[in-house]
N, C-alpha and C positions, 0 to 999 in steps of 0.2 A: 657533552660531558660524559655520557654512557660510553661513547667511543674511546674516550681516554681511559676509562675504568677497565674496559674490556681489553685494551691494549696492554695496560699495567698488569692485569691478571694473567694475560697470555705471556708476557715477558716473565713474570714470576714463576710461572709454571715451567717454562723452558729452562730457567736458572735452576729450579729445584730438581728436575730431571737431570740436568748436566751435573749438578753436585753429586746426585746419587750415583750416576754412572761413573764419575771420577772416584768416588769413595769406594765403589766395588773394585774398580781397576787397581786402585792403590793397595786394597787388601790382598788382591790377587798377586800382586808383585812385591808384597811386603817381605822383609828378611824373615827367615825361619825364627820361631820364638821358643818353642818347646825343645827340650834336649833331644826328643826323637826327631824332630824336623831339622835341627842343627846337624845332628850326626848324619842322617839321611842326605842332606844337601851336601855336606862334607864328603861323604864317601861316593856319592854319585859323581860330583864334579871331579874329585881327586883320583879316584880308582876307575870308575866306569868310563868317564869322559877323559881321563888321563891328564888332568890339569892339577898335579900335586902342588906346585908352588902357589897357584892362584887360590886353590881350595884351602891350603894351610895358612895363607895370609888372611883369608876371610874368617875361618872358623876355629883356628887353634889360638889359644890364649897366650899371653906373654910369658906365663910361667907353666911350661908343659912338662908333666913328669911322664917318662917312658919307662915302662917295665920290661920291654923287649930286650934281651941280653945283647942284641947286636946293634942297638941304636941309642945314642946318648940322649940326654934330656934336651929339650928345646925344639922350637919350630924349625929352625935352620938345620939342625942335625937330621931331623925327620926328613926334610926335603932333600938333603945331600945324599942320604942313603937310598930313600924310596924313589926319588925323581928319575934317575936313570933306568930303574927296573920297569916303572909304569910307562915310560916313553918308548921302550923297546917294542917294536912291532910284533914280537912273539908273545907279548903279554896281553891278557884280557881278564876282566873281572865282571861277574854279575852278582847282584844282591839276590840272595835266596829269601831272606826274611830279616825283619827288624824287630827286636823286643825291647821294651823300655820299662823301666821301674824307677820312677823318680828321676834322680839325676844320673842313673846309670843306663847306658843303652848298649845293646849287643847287636852287631851286625854279622849275620851268618852269611857267608859268601862263598862262591866258587871262583877260584883263580886258577888260570891256566897259563903256563909259561913253556913254551916250545912243545906244545902238545901234552904236557904233564899237568893233571888236574890236582888241586889241593882244596880240602875243605878249611875254611878259615872263620874263626870266630874272633872278631875284634870287639873288645869291651872298652867303652869310653866312659869317662866321667865328665859332666858338663857343669860349668858354674858361670854365672853371669852372661849366658848366651854364647860361651866359648868352650871348646874342648881343652880340658886341663890336665887329663891323665888317660893313659892307655895301657891295655894289656892285650895279649893275643895268644891264641892256641891254634897251631897249624898242623894239619895231618894230610899225608898223601893219600889220593884216592886210589884204592887197590883195584879199581876197575870192575871187580867181581866180588859179590859178598856170598857167604854161606846161605843167607836167608833169600837171596834173589833180589832183594829190595835195592834200589839205587843207594849208593853211599851218600851222595850229596842231593838232597831233595828238600 
């Protein structure tokens, strides 16, 4: 009888540890939940890893408002305009910093196309776990500043 109880306790302990390990693994691979996490995942996948179509499908909402004067509203318009640029081997982007305030998230990034760098501030609004609105400000990197400080840092 003692042997049966010991075996039952050992099996229960193994199952408990297994459930804890699976729970931690599920949390680690869970979808982004905060606006900052959503936008950071979107930007990393879309611009840094260059999968605009996949990132747009995962993170842009069905009703996407675009304030960039060269891009129409909607996920498809975004992918149509930005997809070819991001896929170009002369293009690269790195995230400098991400700032979040409630549902608004700003990504400050350095984009380089054909050797020419630009500072980019992309501003996103997130609702229901999806990006629903976007603004941007883009400025060429002059290379040299009066202060001697780097322009993009």
